[in-house]
VOLOTOR-817774 format. One line per field, with one value per residue (C-alpha): x, y, z; residue number from 0; residue in three letters. Coordinates in nm, 3 decimals, always signed. Layout:
<gutors>
u	c(X_...)
v	c(Y_...)
w	c(Z_...)
pos	c(NUM_...)
code	c(Ala_...)
</gutors>
This chain:
<gutors>
u	c(+11.414_+11.370_+11.294_+11.595_+11.823_+11.638_+11.750_+12.061_+12.113_+12.062_+12.243_+12.505_+12.547_+12.499_+12.734_+12.996_+12.922_+12.982_+13.344_+13.415_+13.287_+13.296_+13.519_+13.823_+13.905_+13.876_+14.156_+14.367_+14.275_+14.246_+14.475_+14.084_+14.097_+13.852_+13.549_+13.695_+13.750_+13.381_+13.248_+13.374_+13.385_+12.993_+13.028_+13.280_+12.994_+12.722_+12.936_+12.914_+12.552_+12.554_+12.717_+12.558_+12.171_+12.304_+12.439_+12.101_+11.840_+11.990_+11.959_+11.609_+11.513_+11.759_+11.845_+12.064_+12.428_+12.498_+12.270_+12.408_+12.771_+12.592_+12.536_+12.847_+13.029_+12.720_+12.845_+13.200_+13.073_+12.960_+12.642_+12.628_+12.390_+12.100_+12.140_+12.084_+11.798_+11.662_+11.710_+11.661_+11.522_+11.247_+11.104_+11.141_+10.951_+10.630_+10.526)
v	c(+14.965_+14.743_+14.437_+14.454_+14.506_+14.166_+13.978_+14.105_+14.020_+13.702_+13.604_+13.808_+13.556_+13.235_+13.355_+13.478_+13.029_+12.916_+13.076_+12.979_+12.627_+12.483_+12.656_+12.757_+12.361_+12.316_+12.503_+12.434_+12.129_+11.912_+12.178_+12.265_+12.670_+12.760_+12.749_+12.973_+13.207_+13.201_+13.188_+13.466_+13.713_+13.655_+13.671_+14.029_+14.140_+14.122_+14.201_+14.553_+14.581_+14.463_+14.794_+15.031_+14.895_+14.906_+15.271_+15.386_+15.186_+15.323_+15.714_+15.647_+15.535_+15.712_+15.514_+15.544_+15.544_+15.206_+14.994_+15.122_+14.976_+14.634_+14.621_+14.648_+14.381_+14.146_+14.138_+14.023_+13.776_+13.425_+13.393_+13.777_+13.917_+13.573_+13.670_+14.103_+14.012_+13.812_+14.106_+14.416_+14.431_+14.144_+14.300_+14.645_+14.475_+14.428_+14.824)
w	c(+15.160_+15.455_+15.252_+15.033_+15.277_+15.546_+15.116_+15.168_+15.497_+15.439_+15.123_+15.282_+15.489_+15.312_+15.102_+15.409_+15.503_+15.139_+15.129_+15.510_+15.548_+15.189_+14.976_+15.201_+15.254_+14.921_+14.845_+15.159_+15.247_+14.906_+14.632_+14.444_+14.432_+14.163_+14.413_+14.622_+14.353_+14.266_+14.523_+14.647_+14.353_+14.500_+14.887_+14.770_+14.609_+14.861_+15.088_+14.927_+14.882_+15.207_+15.326_+15.101_+15.122_+15.542_+15.488_+15.282_+15.513_+15.765_+15.641_+15.575_+15.876_+16.077_+16.323_+16.616_+16.586_+16.755_+16.586_+16.265_+16.378_+16.541_+16.058_+16.057_+16.278_+16.158_+15.854_+16.015_+16.201_+16.082_+16.150_+16.241_+15.945_+16.020_+16.445_+16.298_+16.063_+16.305_+16.585_+16.459_+16.114_+16.134_+16.427_+16.149_+15.891_+16.124_+16.200)
pos	c(0_1_2_3_4_5_6_7_8_9_10_11_12_13_14_15_16_17_18_19_20_21_22_23_24_25_26_27_28_29_30_31_32_33_34_35_36_37_38_39_40_41_42_43_44_45_46_47_48_49_50_51_52_53_54_55_56_57_58_59_60_61_62_63_64_65_66_67_68_69_70_71_72_73_74_75_76_77_78_79_80_81_82_83_84_85_86_87_88_89_90_91_92_93_94)
code	c(Met_Leu_Lys_Thr_Phe_Arg_Ile_Ser_Ala_Ile_Leu_Glu_Gly_Ile_Ser_Tyr_Leu_Leu_Leu_Phe_Ser_Phe_Ser_Met_Pro_Leu_Lys_Tyr_Trp_Ala_Asn_Ile_Thr_Glu_Pro_Asn_Ile_Tyr_Ile_Gly_Tyr_Val_His_Gly_Phe_Leu_Phe_Ile_Ala_Tyr_Met_Ile_Phe_Gly_Leu_Ile_Phe_Ser_Met_Glu_Ser_Lys_Ile_Ala_Pro_Lys_Lys_Ile_Ile_Met_Leu_Val_Leu_Ala_Ser_Leu_Leu_Pro_Phe_Gly_Thr_Phe_Tyr_Met_Glu_Glu_Lys_Tyr_Leu_Lys_Pro_Leu_Ser_Ala_Leu)
</gutors>
């Protein structure tokens, strides 16, 4: 489950960056809305998958509530999932 959660964290972070650094400027500065629709759908799906995998992972590994809050907050900040994956999940995979 850890590997799946790590992959979902990375993919969610990439989709977040694509949404806000690529498709949102196209939408508001160039009035090109189609990329925003598709990237938004993908980001929404990956966000929900990240939350579900995070919930399953936290229940299976019985991690502290503080770290669960960190997992949720990481998805709301740019580069947050990358940081969380590097600092919290990567060391767990070495065990």
